[in-house]
C-alpha positions in Angstrom: 0.0 0.0 0.0 1.2 3.5 -0.8 0.4 6.7 1.2 -0.1 10.2 -0.2 -1.6 13.2 1.6 -2.7 11.0 4.4 -4.7 8.7 2.1 -4.0 5.0 1.7 -4.0 4.0 -2.0 -3.7 0.4 -3.3 -0.6 -0.4 -5.3 -0.9 -1.0 -9.1 0.7 -4.4 -8.7 -1.7 -6.6 -6.8 0.1 -10.0 -6.5 2.0 -12.8 -8.2 1.2 -16.5 -8.5 2.8 -19.7 -9.8 0.4 -22.1 -11.5 1.2 -25.8 -12.0 -0.5 -28.4 -14.2 -1.1 -31.4 -11.9 -1.4 -34.7 -13.7 -4.6 -35.7 -11.8 -6.2 -32.4 -10.5 -5.4 -30.3 -13.5 -4.2 -26.6 -13.2 -3.9 -25.3 -9.7 -2.2 -22.4 -7.8 1.1 -23.7 -6.4 2.4 -20.4 -4.9 0.8 -17.1 -4.1 2.1 -13.8 -2.8 0.2 -10.5 -2.3 0.2 -7.8 0.4 -3.6 -7.3 -0.1 -4.9 -10.9 -0.4 -3.6 -13.6 1.9 -4.9 -16.5 -0.1 -5.8 -16.8 -3.8 -9.6 -17.5 -3.9 -10.0 -17.3 -7.7 -11.1 -20.8 -8.8 -10.8 -20.0 -12.5 -7.3 -18.4 -12.4 -5.4 -21.6 -13.0 -7.5 -22.4 -16.1 -7.0 -18.8 -17.4 -3.2 -18.9 -16.7 -2.7 -22.2 -18.4 -5.0 -22.0 -21.4 -6.0 -24.8 -23.8 -3.3 -25.5 -26.3 -0.5 -23.7 -24.4 1.5 -26.9 -24.4 2.0 -26.5 -28.1 4.2 -23.4 -27.6 7.6 -23.1 -26.0 6.4 -19.9 -24.4 3.0 -18.2 -24.5 1.3 -15.3 -22.8 -2.3 -14.9 -21.7 -4.2 -11.8 -20.7 -7.3 -12.1 -18.6 -9.6 -10.3 -16.1 -10.5 -11.1 -12.5 -13.3 -9.8 -10.2 -12.2 -8.5 -6.8 -14.2 -7.3 -3.7 -12.2 -4.4 -2.2 -14.4 -4.3 0.9 -14.2 -7.9 1.9 -10.8 -8.5 0.4 -11.6 -11.6 -1.6 -11.6 -12.8 -5.2 -14.9 -13.4 -6.8 -15.7 -16.5 -8.8 -18.2 -15.4 -11.5 -20.6 -12.6 -11.9 -23.2 -14.2 -9.6 -21.0 -13.3 -6.6 -21.5 -9.6 -7.3 -24.5 -8.6 -5.3 -26.3 -5.4 -4.3 -24.6 -5.2 -0.9 -21.1 -5.4 -2.4 -21.4 -4.0 -5.9 -19.9 -0.7 -4.9 -16.8 -2.4 -3.6 -16.2 -4.6 -6.6 -13.7 -3.9 -9.3 -11.8 -5.5 -12.1 -8.2 -6.6 -11.9 -6.0 -7.6 -14.9 -3.6 -10.5 -15.1 -0.9 -11.6 -17.5 0.6 -15.1 -17.4 3.7 -16.6 -19.0 3.7 -20.3 -19.6 6.6 -22.6 -20.2 7.4 -26.3 -20.0 10.5 -28.5 -19.2 11.3 -32.2 -19.6 10.9 -34.0 -16.3 14.3 -35.7 -16.8 16.0 -32.3 -16.7 14.7 -31.5 -13.2 17.3 -31.5 -10.4 14.6 -32.4 -7.9 11.6 -34.3 -9.0 8.8 -34.9 -6.6 6.4 -37.9 -6.5 3.7 -35.8 -8.1 5.7 -35.6 -11.4 4.5 -38.5 -13.5 4.5 -37.0 -17.0 7.4 -36.5 -19.4 7.1 -32.8 -19.2 6.3 -30.2 -16.4 4.2 -27.2 -17.4 3.9 -24.1 -15.2 2.8 -20.5 -15.6 3.9 -17.4 -13.7 1.2 -14.8 -13.2 1.2 -11.1 -12.4 -2.0 -9.4 -11.3 -2.4 -5.6 -11.5 -5.1 -2.9 -11.3 -4.2 -1.5 -14.7 -3.6 -3.5 -17.9 0.2 -2.9 -18.0 0.8 -6.0 -20.0 3.2 -4.5 -22.6 5.4 -2.9 -20.0 6.0 -6.0 -17.9 5.8 -8.7 -20.5 9.6 -8.7 -21.2 10.5 -8.8 -17.5 7.9 -11.5 -16.9 9.4 -13.6 -19.7 13.0 -13.2 -18.3 12.0 -14.2 -14.8 9.9 -17.2 -16.0 12.8 -18.4 -18.1 15.2 -18.0 -15.1 12.8 -19.9 -12.9 12.8 -22.9 -15.4 16.6 -22.7 -15.8 16.9 -23.3 -12.0 15.4 -26.8 -12.7 14.2 -26.7 -9.1 10.7 -25.3 -8.5 11.1 -25.6 -4.7 13.1 -22.4 -4.8 10.5 -19.6 -5.3 12.5 -16.7 -4.1 12.7 -15.3 -7.6 8.9 -14.9 -7.6 8.9 -12.7 -4.5 11.8 -10.6 -5.9 9.7 -10.0 -9.1 6.7 -8.9 -7.0 8.8 -6.4 -5.0 10.5 -5.1 -8.1 7.3 -4.5 -9.9 5.8 -2.7 -6.9 8.7 -0.3 -7.0 8.3 0.3 -10.7 4.5 1.0 -10.6 3.7 2.7 -7.3 1.1 5.1 -8.6 -1.6 4.9 -11.2 -1.3 8.6 -11.8 2.2 8.0 -13.1 1.0 5.8 -15.9 0.1 7.6 -19.1 -2.4 6.0 -21.4 0.2 5.7 -24.1 2.2 3.4 -21.8 -0.7 0.9 -22.0 -0.3 0.7 -25.8 3.1 -1.0 -25.6 3.1 -4.3 -27.4 -0.2 -3.7 -29.3 0.6 -3.7 -33.0 -2.3 -2.1 -34.8 -0.4 -2.2 -38.1 -0.2 -6.0 -38.0 -4.0 -6.3 -37.2 -4.9 -4.0 -40.1 -2.4 -5.8 -42.3 -4.1 -9.1 -41.5 -7.8 -8.2 -41.4 -7.9 -5.3 -43.9 -11.4 -3.8 -44.2 -12.8 -6.2 -41.6 -10.8 -4.3 -39.0 -13.3 -1.5 -39.1 -16.2 -4.0 -39.2 -15.0 -5.5 -35.9 -14.6 -2.1 -34.2 -18.1 -0.9 -35.3 -19.6 -4.2 -34.1 -18.0 -3.7 -30.7 -19.6 -0.2 -30.5 -23.0 -1.8 -31.2 -22.6 -3.8 -27.9 -23.1 -7.3 -29.3 -21.9 -10.8 -28.4 -18.5 -11.1 -30.1 -16.2 -14.1 -29.8 -12.5 -14.0 -30.8 -11.2 -17.5 -31.5 -7.6 -18.6 -32.1 -5.0 -21.2 -31.2 -2.3 -18.6 -30.5 -3.6 -17.2 -27.2 -1.1 -14.4 -27.0 -2.1 -13.1 -30.4 -5.8 -13.6 -29.5 -5.6 -11.5 -26.3 -3.4 -8.8 -27.8 -5.8 -8.4 -30.7 -8.7 -7.6 -28.4 -6.8 -5.0 -26.4 -5.7 -3.5 -29.7 -9.3 -2.8 -30.6 -10.1 -1.4 -27.2 -7.0 0.9 -27.3 -8.5 2.6 -30.4 -11.3 4.1 -28.4 -9.7 7.1 -26.6 -9.3 6.7 -22.9 -11.1 3.4 -22.7 -8.2 1.2 -21.9 -7.7 3.4 -18.8 -11.3 3.0 -17.7 -12.0 -0.7 -17.7 -12.8 -1.1 -14.0 -16.3 -2.2 -14.8 -15.5 -4.7 -17.6 -15.3 -7.8 -15.4 -19.0 -8.0 -14.6 -22.2 -6.8 -16.3 -23.4 -5.6 -12.9 -20.7 -3.1 -12.4 -21.5 0.5 -13.3 -19.2 2.6 -11.2 -18.0 4.7 -14.1 -21.4 6.1 -14.9 -22.2 6.9 -11.3 -19.1 9.0 -11.2 -19.6 10.7 -14.5 -20.4 14.4 -14.8 -21.1 16.7 -17.7 -18.2 18.6 -19.1 -19.0 22.1 -20.3 -15.5 23.4 -21.1 -12.1 22.2 -22.1 -8.5 23.4 -22.5 -7.4 23.2 -26.1 -3.7 22.6 -25.1 -4.6 19.6 -22.9 -5.5 16.5 -24.9 -7.1 14.8 -21.9 -9.4 17.8 -21.4 -10.4 17.8 -25.1 -11.0 14.0 -25.0 -13.2 14.4 -21.9 -15.2 17.2 -23.5 -15.8 15.1 -26.6 -17.4 12.4 -24.5 -14.7 9.8 -24.5 -14.3 7.0 -23.6 -17.3 5.4 -25.2 -18.0 3.0 -22.4 -18.9 -0.3 -24.1 -18.4 -2.4 -20.9 -20.9 -1.4 -18.3 -24.5 -2.1 -17.2 -24.8 -5.4 -19.1 -21.4 -5.7 -20.8 -18.6 -8.2 -20.1 -15.0 -8.3 -21.3 -12.9 -11.4 -20.8 -9.9 -11.5 -23.2 -9.3 -15.2 -22.4 -12.4 -17.2 -21.3 -12.0 -20.9 -20.3 -14.9 -23.3 -20.5 -15.4 -22.9 -16.7 -16.8 -19.4 -17.4 -19.5 -20.6 -19.7 -22.1 -19.8 -17.0 -21.1 -16.1 -17.0 -21.7 -16.0 -20.8 -25.1 -17.6 -20.7 -26.3 -15.7 -17.6 -29.4 -13.5 -18.2 -27.4 -10.7 -16.5 -24.9 -10.6 -19.4 -26.4 -8.7 -22.3 -23.3 -8.5 -24.5 -19.6 -9.3 -24.3 -16.3 -9.4 -26.0 -14.4 -12.6 -25.2 -11.5 -14.7 -26.4 -11.2 -18.4 -26.4 -9.0 -21.2 -27.7 -11.4 -23.9 -26.7 -13.1 -25.8 -29.6 -16.1 -26.6 -27.3 -17.0 -22.9 -27.1 -16.5 -22.5 -30.8 -18.9 -25.4 -31.5 -21.6 -23.4 -29.6 -21.1 -20.2 -31.7 -24.7 -20.2 -32.9 -25.9 -19.9 -29.4 -23.2 -17.7 -27.9 -22.2 -15.3 -30.7 -23.5 -12.6 -32.9 -20.1 -12.2 -34.5 -17.2 -14.6 -34.7 -13.6 -13.4 -35.3 -11.3 -16.2 -36.3 -7.8 -15.1 -35.6 -6.3 -18.2 -37.2 -7.9 -17.7 -40.6 -8.2 -13.9 -40.3 -11.9 -14.0 -41.1 -15.1 -12.4 -39.6 -18.3 -14.3 -39.6 -21.7 -12.9 -38.8 -23.7 -15.4 -36.8 -26.7 -13.4 -35.9 -29.8 -13.7 -38.1 -30.7 -10.1 -37.3 -30.9 -8.6 -40.8 -30.5 -5.0 -39.5 -27.4 -6.0 -37.7 -26.0 -7.6 -40.9 -26.9 -4.5 -42.8 -25.3 -2.3 -40.2 -22.0 -4.1 -40.5 -21.7 -3.1 -44.2 -19.2 -0.3 -44.5 -20.3 2.9 -46.2 -18.5 4.2 -49.2 -16.5 6.6 -47.1 -15.6 3.8 -44.7 -14.3 1.6 -47.5 -12.3 4.3 -49.2 -10.7 5.5 -46.0 -9.8 1.9 -45.0 -8.3 1.3 -48.4 -6.1 4.3 -48.1 -5.0 3.2 -44.6 -4.4 -0.3 -45.7 -2.4 0.8 -48.8 -0.2 3.0 -46.6 0.6 0.1 -44.2 1.2 -2.3 -47.1 3.6 0.2 -48.8 5.5 0.7 -45.5 5.4 -2.9 -44.3 8.4 -3.9 -42.3 8.7 -7.7 -41.8 11.5 -7.2 -39.2 9.5 -4.8 -37.0 5.7 -5.1 -37.4 5.0 -1.9 -35.4 7.4 0.3 -37.3 7.0 1.4 -41.0 9.9 0.8 -43.3 10.1 4.5 -44.0 10.5 5.3 -40.2 8.1 8.2 -40.8 5.0 9.3 -38.9 2.7 8.4 -41.7 1.9 4.7 -41.4 3.2 4.5 -37.8 1.2 3.2 -34.8 0.6 6.8 -33.7 -0.6 7.7 -37.1 -3.1 4.8 -37.1 -4.4 5.9 -33.6 -4.7 9.5 -34.8 -6.7 8.4 -37.8 -9.2 6.4 -35.7 -9.4 9.2 -33.2 -10.3 11.6 -36.1 -12.9 9.0 -37.3 -14.6 8.7 -33.9 -14.4 12.5 -33.3 -16.2 13.1 -36.6 -18.7 10.4 -35.7 -19.6 11.9 -32.3 -19.8 15.5 -33.7 -22.1 14.2 -36.6 -24.3 12.4 -34.1 -24.7 15.5 -32.0 -25.6 17.5 -35.1 -28.1 14.9 -36.2 -29.7 14.9 -32.8 -29.8 18.7 -32.6 -31.4 19.0 -36.0 -34.0 16.4 -35.2 -34.8 18.0 -31.8 -35.2 21.5 -33.3 -36.9 20.7 -36.6 -39.3 23.5 -37.6 -37.6 26.1 -35.4 -36.3 28.5 -38.0 -34.4 30.8 -35.7 -32.4 28.0 -34.3 -31.9 26.2 -37.6 -30.4 29.4 -39.1 -27.5 29.1 -36.6 -26.4 25.9 -38.3 -24.2 26.2 -41.4 -26.2 25.4 -44.5 -23.7 22.8 -45.7 -24.2 20.8 -42.5 -27.9 20.6 -43.1 -27.5 19.8 -46.8 -24.8 17.1 -46.5 -26.1 15.4 -43.3 -22.6 14.0 -42.4 -24.1 11.2 -40.1 -25.2 9.4 -43.2 -21.6 8.8 -44.2 -21.2 6.3 -41.4 -24.0 3.9 -42.7 -27.5 4.9 -41.5 -28.3 1.3 -40.5 -25.3 1.2 -38.2 -26.1 4.6 -36.7 -29.7 3.5 -36.0 -28.4 0.5 -33.9 -25.7 2.5 -32.3 -28.3 5.0 -31.0 -29.8 2.1 -29.0 -26.6 1.3 -27.1 -25.6 2.2 -23.6 -22.4 3.9 -24.7 -24.3 6.2 -27.0 -26.8 7.1 -24.2 -23.9 8.1 -21.9 -22.2 10.1 -24.7 -25.3 12.0 -25.7 -26.4 12.6 -22.1 -23.1 14.0 -20.8 -21.8 16.1 -23.7 -22.7 19.6 -25.1 -25.6 19.8 -27.5 -23.6 21.9 -29.9 -20.5 19.9 -30.0 -20.5 20.3 -33.8 -19.7 24.0 -33.4 -16.2 23.2 -32.1 -15.5 19.9 -33.8 -16.4 19.6 -37.5 -19.0 16.9 -38.2 -17.5 15.0 -41.0 -16.1 11.6 -42.0 -12.4 11.3 -41.8 -12.3 10.4 -45.5 -12.3 13.8 -47.3 -13.0 12.3 -50.7 -16.3 12.7 -52.5 -18.7 9.9 -53.2 -18.5 9.4 -57.0 -22.2 9.0 -57.4 -23.0 12.1 -55.3 -20.5 14.2 -57.2 -21.9 12.9 -60.5 -25.4 13.9 -59.5 -24.2 17.4 -58.6 -22.5 17.8 -61.9 -25.5 16.5 -63.7 -27.7 19.1 -62.1 -25.2 21.8 -63.0 -25.3 20.8 -66.6 -29.0 21.2 -66.7 -28.6 24.7 -65.3 -26.3 25.5 -68.2 -28.7 24.0 -70.6 -31.6 26.0 -69.3 -29.7 29.2 -69.4 -28.9 28.6 -73.1 -32.5 27.8 -74.0 -33.5 31.0 -72.3 -31.2 32.9 -74.7 -32.6 31.2 -77.8 -36.3 31.4 -76.8 -36.2 35.0 -75.6 -37.1 36.5 -72.4 -40.8 36.8 -73.4 -41.1 33.0 -73.4 -39.6 32.6 -69.9 -37.3 29.8 -68.9 -37.8 26.5 -70.6 -38.1 23.1 -69.1 -35.3 20.6 -69.8 -36.4 18.1 -72.4 -36.3 14.4 -71.7 -34.9 13.9 -75.2 -31.8 15.9 -74.2 -31.1 13.7 -71.2 -28.1 11.4 -71.7 -29.3 7.9 -70.5 -27.1 6.3 -67.9 -26.8 2.6 -67.0 -25.8 2.1 -63.4 -23.9 -1.2 -63.6 -21.8 -3.1 -61.1 -18.0 -2.8 -61.6 -15.0 -3.5 -59.5 -15.2 -1.5 -56.2 -11.6 -0.5 -56.3 -11.7 0.8 -59.9 -14.6 3.1 -60.7 -14.4 4.3 -64.2 -16.8 5.7 -66.8 -16.7 3.8 -70.1 -16.7 5.9 -73.3 -19.5 5.4 -75.8 -18.6 3.9 -79.2 -17.5 6.5 -81.6 -19.6 7.3 -84.7 -19.9 10.0 -87.3 -22.4 12.0 -85.3 -21.1 11.3 -81.8 -18.0 12.0 -79.6 -15.8 9.8 -77.4 -16.8 11.3 -74.1 -18.4 14.3 -72.5 -14.9 15.7 -72.0 -14.2 15.4 -75.8 -17.5 17.0 -76.6 -16.9 20.0 -74.5 -13.3 20.4 -75.5 -14.5 20.4 -79.1 -17.1 23.1 -78.3 -14.4 25.2 -76.7 -12.3 25.1 -79.8 -15.2 26.3 -81.9 -16.0 29.2 -79.6 -13.8 31.6 -81.5 -15.9 31.0 -84.7 -19.3 31.4 -83.1 -21.5 34.4 -83.4 -21.1 36.6 -80.3 -24.0 38.9 -81.2 -26.3 37.3 -78.7 -23.9 37.4 -75.7 -25.8 40.2 -74.0 -28.6 37.8 -73.2 -26.4 36.3 -70.5 -27.3 39.3 -68.4 -30.7 37.9 -67.9 -31.5 36.3 -64.5 -30.4 32.7 -64.2 -33.3 30.3 -64.3 -33.4 27.9 -61.4 -34.2 24.2 -61.8 -35.5 22.2 -58.9 -34.5 18.7 -58.1 -38.1 17.7 -58.9 -37.7 18.9 -62.5 -34.4 17.0 -62.8 -35.9 13.8 -61.4 -38.9 14.2 -63.8 -36.6 14.5 -66.7 -34.7 11.3 -65.8 -37.3 8.5 -65.6 -34.7 5.9 -66.7 -31.9 7.0 -64.4 -31.5 4.4 -61.6 -29.9 6.5 -58.8 -29.1 4.0 -56.1 -26.6 3.8 -53.2 -23.1 3.7 -54.5 -22.1 0.2 -53.4 -19.8 -1.7 -55.8 -21.4 0.2 -58.7 -20.6 3.3 -60.7 -22.3 5.2 -63.5 -21.4 3.8 -66.9 -22.3 5.3 -70.3 -24.3 3.3 -72.8 -22.6 2.2 -75.9 -25.2 4.0 -78.1 -25.1 7.8 -78.2 -28.4 9.8 -78.6 -28.6 12.8 -80.9 -27.1 15.8 -79.2 -27.4 18.3 -82.0 -30.2 20.0 -80.2 -27.8 21.2 -77.4 -27.3 24.9 -77.8 -23.9 26.1 -79.0 -23.4 28.3 -75.9 -23.1 25.3 -73.5 -19.4 25.9 -73.1 -18.6 25.0 -69.5 -17.5 21.4 -69.0 -19.0 20.2 -65.7 -17.2 16.9 -65.9 -13.7 18.4 -66.2 
């Protein structure tokens, strides 16, 4: 225990344990040392510390969570031991184990309990903060040294490790959030899962039952913490993740009405981070043995993110999971038959384009000798760059959600709506995140907390937008199409004279478009076949018109001073009965091979809206 200003505060390092695999009783705690807990009372700890399949590796690491009752000083076995009278005293602890094995014949002292050809043990460190990356190397060295002794009766090295770690981590305030990112390679995860990386993250924000399965337990656990680390400030606020009944974070949450722009923590807090996805019904268990199946099937558990290497849990995926992430095959499988959930996991055009750029950046700078460092050694493509990109993505999402809620709440109130920039109302940036996904997200607990404890006009300070700054090809094409009609109408006004008024666009002048499916990564507009009375493309046509401009009669140029006629979207839609304008998913506008007669277009249509 450490003292500061007269208050007693618990140490970050809670305790250490040595777990042995007994040939008849299975995994069990052989040695335990902690200043706070006299005896280890966690029944599942041995099964978490020695996971299924660990014997296949020379050395493997496991990350897992434990429930602890601070008031009664005892470890809890399962969520059912969290009750109303002790829920305020319960919290989540974090453990990392390092497992190794040695041939029995190499032991200097072999007890009667050693009956197998190999001896397998695991050294465990339990802490109040997930400092896995910072202590992993030290834990590996000490575990290896323990096995090199070839005598497990000498456990002094375990106590030395405990005292050393206590001295290193004596205060939670001294640990910056970035320290908790050590050992979490986002570049490798994106390199392996590509676009599915964003699918998994958005599924986690929807608070669904997600199972990560893999035979390599270290990769399995690290992967989950990698996703959690992408939500700003979440990895530092996981005290409620060990049980769906814990909700201490929300009870201590207050609204933030100001921030200091030079202080990142202040800005993050004002934005509403972290998005608390593990509280009031949620559970996080990075490694879950079969003995915890009761926690998963309990009616108290509404959603979870868990990891397992047990095939028996995998066989029950239809009953236990909405989404299955297979770490071995690098695939994502939607298990739920909820059609809206399936639709919500489809990435929007902006999502796909942004991920493609991020993936390409990582692939181009891939360093097989150091998975976390780009080959260029530049910021772009680095771990910090990836985190910054996702922070921008989530910031734009939160700001867009606030804008959407504000507009919905104040619809019809003209004075208030005039205070919102016109482009925000016209573009509706929340739609760029997939409306189906947004609909489900608004039903989650993390959205409720965010919306309740943040400023209504968050969008005034943080631009509501998607991090991808490109333009949807179909949207841009529609805007250019409307612009061409305006030019057409202006020219017809000149020919018909002011006394006739603006003319309506003729359906015969509309160039028919066929919206056909093409490769999503190569969106191109095919040129129509050339003939004696046609051109190769719109660009060729307008360039030809520009060359003829010098020979045209300029006597009627004064007619351009007349007011510009306005064409409504209704007129455009009425003139395009055969134009199938659908959502731009794996399709792009493509010109038909046949070219209609265009001689009726006025000569004064000189601007090229497709340039």
